[in-house]
C-alpha positions as protocol buffer text, in pm:
chain_id: "A"
residue {
  index: 1
  type: MET
  ca { x: 8939 y: 10676 z: 9453 }
}
residue {
  index: 2
  type: LYS
  ca { x: 9090 y: 10708 z: 9092 }
}
residue {
  index: 3
  type: VAL
  ca { x: 9130 y: 11059 z: 8975 }
}
residue {
  index: 4
  type: GLU
  ca { x: 9050 y: 11051 z: 8620 }
}
residue {
  index: 5
  type: ALA
  ca { x: 9057 y: 11330 z: 8319 }
}
residue {
  index: 6
  type: GLY
  ca { x: 8700 y: 11485 z: 8300 }
}
residue {
  index: 7
  type: ASP
  ca { x: 8646 y: 11458 z: 8679 }
}
residue {
  index: 8
  type: LEU
  ca { x: 8509 y: 11815 z: 8865 }
}
residue {
  index: 9
  type: TYR
  ca { x: 8683 y: 11979 z: 9133 }
}
residue {
  index: 10
  type: ARG
  ca { x: 8696 y: 12242 z: 9321 }
}
residue {
  index: 11
  type: VAL
  ca { x: 8947 y: 12440 z: 9465 }
}
residue {
  index: 12
  type: LYS
  ca { x: 9019 y: 12417 z: 9814 }
}
residue {
  index: 13
  type: ILE
  ca { x: 9324 y: 12646 z: 9894 }
}
residue {
  index: 14
  type: THR
  ca { x: 9379 y: 12964 z: 9883 }
}
residue {
  index: 15
  type: ASN
  ca { x: 9669 y: 13168 z: 9759 }
}
residue {
  index: 16
  type: THR
  ca { x: 9739 y: 12865 z: 9483 }
}
residue {
  index: 17
  type: HIS
  ca { x: 9706 y: 13136 z: 9170 }
}
residue {
  index: 18
  type: LYS
  ca { x: 9725 y: 13469 z: 9109 }
}
residue {
  index: 19
  type: PRO
  ca { x: 9445 y: 13570 z: 9080 }
}
residue {
  index: 20
  type: CYS
  ca { x: 9322 y: 13357 z: 9392 }
}
residue {
  index: 21
  type: GLN
  ca { x: 9105 y: 13054 z: 9243 }
}
residue {
  index: 22
  type: TYR
  ca { x: 8968 y: 12950 z: 9587 }
}
residue {
  index: 23
  type: GLY
  ca { x: 8615 y: 12823 z: 9533 }
}
residue {
  index: 24
  type: ALA
  ca { x: 8672 y: 12791 z: 9149 }
}
residue {
  index: 25
  type: PHE
  ca { x: 8512 y: 12494 z: 8998 }
}
residue {
  index: 26
  type: ILE
  ca { x: 8747 y: 12306 z: 8787 }
}
residue {
  index: 27
  type: VAL
  ca { x: 8773 y: 11999 z: 8524 }
}
residue {
  index: 28
  type: LEU
  ca { x: 9090 y: 11807 z: 8489 }
}
residue {
  index: 29
  type: ASN
  ca { x: 9198 y: 11714 z: 8174 }
}
residue {
  index: 30
  type: GLU
  ca { x: 9499 y: 11544 z: 8186 }
}
residue {
  index: 31
  type: ARG
  ca { x: 9778 y: 11469 z: 8428 }
}
residue {
  index: 32
  type: LEU
  ca { x: 10126 y: 11601 z: 8404 }
}
residue {
  index: 33
  type: LEU
  ca { x: 10384 y: 11366 z: 8383 }
}
residue {
  index: 34
  type: ASP
  ca { x: 10408 y: 11102 z: 8711 }
}
residue {
  index: 35
  type: SER
  ca { x: 10336 y: 11359 z: 8943 }
}
residue {
  index: 36
  type: PRO
  ca { x: 10045 y: 11531 z: 9185 }
}
residue {
  index: 37
  type: TYR
  ca { x: 9961 y: 11786 z: 8923 }
}
residue {
  index: 38
  type: TRP
  ca { x: 9714 y: 11806 z: 8675 }
}
residue {
  index: 39
  type: ALA
  ca { x: 9616 y: 12029 z: 8396 }
}
residue {
  index: 40
  type: GLY
  ca { x: 9272 y: 12144 z: 8406 }
}
residue {
  index: 41
  type: THR
  ca { x: 9014 y: 12444 z: 8298 }
}
residue {
  index: 42
  type: ASN
  ca { x: 8886 y: 12652 z: 8546 }
}
residue {
  index: 43
  type: LEU
  ca { x: 8487 y: 12707 z: 8469 }
}
residue {
  index: 44
  type: ASN
  ca { x: 8481 y: 13069 z: 8598 }
}
residue {
  index: 45
  type: THR
  ca { x: 8731 y: 13197 z: 8384 }
}
residue {
  index: 46
  type: GLY
  ca { x: 8787 y: 12951 z: 8095 }
}
residue {
  index: 47
  type: ASN
  ca { x: 9165 y: 12942 z: 8187 }
}
residue {
  index: 48
  type: TRP
  ca { x: 9394 y: 12644 z: 8150 }
}
residue {
  index: 49
  type: HIS
  ca { x: 9627 y: 12641 z: 8458 }
}
residue {
  index: 50
  type: HIS
  ca { x: 9812 y: 12327 z: 8653 }
}
residue {
  index: 51
  type: TYR
  ca { x: 9636 y: 12203 z: 9000 }
}
residue {
  index: 52
  type: ARG
  ca { x: 9784 y: 12022 z: 9244 }
}
residue {
  index: 53
  type: ILE
  ca { x: 9566 y: 11752 z: 9308 }
}
residue {
  index: 54
  type: THR
  ca { x: 9565 y: 11786 z: 9691 }
}
residue {
  index: 55
  type: ASP
  ca { x: 9485 y: 12133 z: 9675 }
}
residue {
  index: 56
  type: LEU
  ca { x: 9124 y: 12012 z: 9512 }
}
residue {
  index: 57
  type: GLU
  ca { x: 8801 y: 11890 z: 9668 }
}
residue {
  index: 58
  type: PHE
  ca { x: 8602 y: 11624 z: 9464 }
}
residue {
  index: 59
  type: ILE
  ca { x: 8275 y: 11758 z: 9356 }
}
residue {
  index: 60
  type: ALA
  ca { x: 8189 y: 11448 z: 9061 }
}
residue {
  index: 61
  type: LYS
  ca { x: 8301 y: 11206 z: 8807 }
}
residue {
  index: 62
  type: GLY
  ca { x: 8291 y: 11280 z: 8516 }
}
residue {
  index: 63
  type: LYS
  ca { x: 8134 y: 11122 z: 8227 }
}
residue {
  index: 64
  type: ASN
  ca { x: 8332 y: 10912 z: 8003 }
}
residue {
  index: 65
  type: GLU
  ca { x: 8212 y: 10709 z: 7760 }
}
residue {
  index: 66
  type: SER
  ca { x: 8528 y: 10453 z: 7826 }
}
residue {
  index: 67
  type: ARG
  ca { x: 8413 y: 10412 z: 8192 }
}
């Protein structure tokens, strides 16, 4: 499965951020260079963070007009 901006994920690992974001829903914004990290918006707080894609569980594809 191809990871794309707009996709919905849930944080599946504890202690990745302070305060802990375990279980929070995240919408991916953009990949950070050629790394496993993505910028994403935490839907619980509305704040931007960086997330390692392996720390996230896929929930749903985002709606993207170019797909």
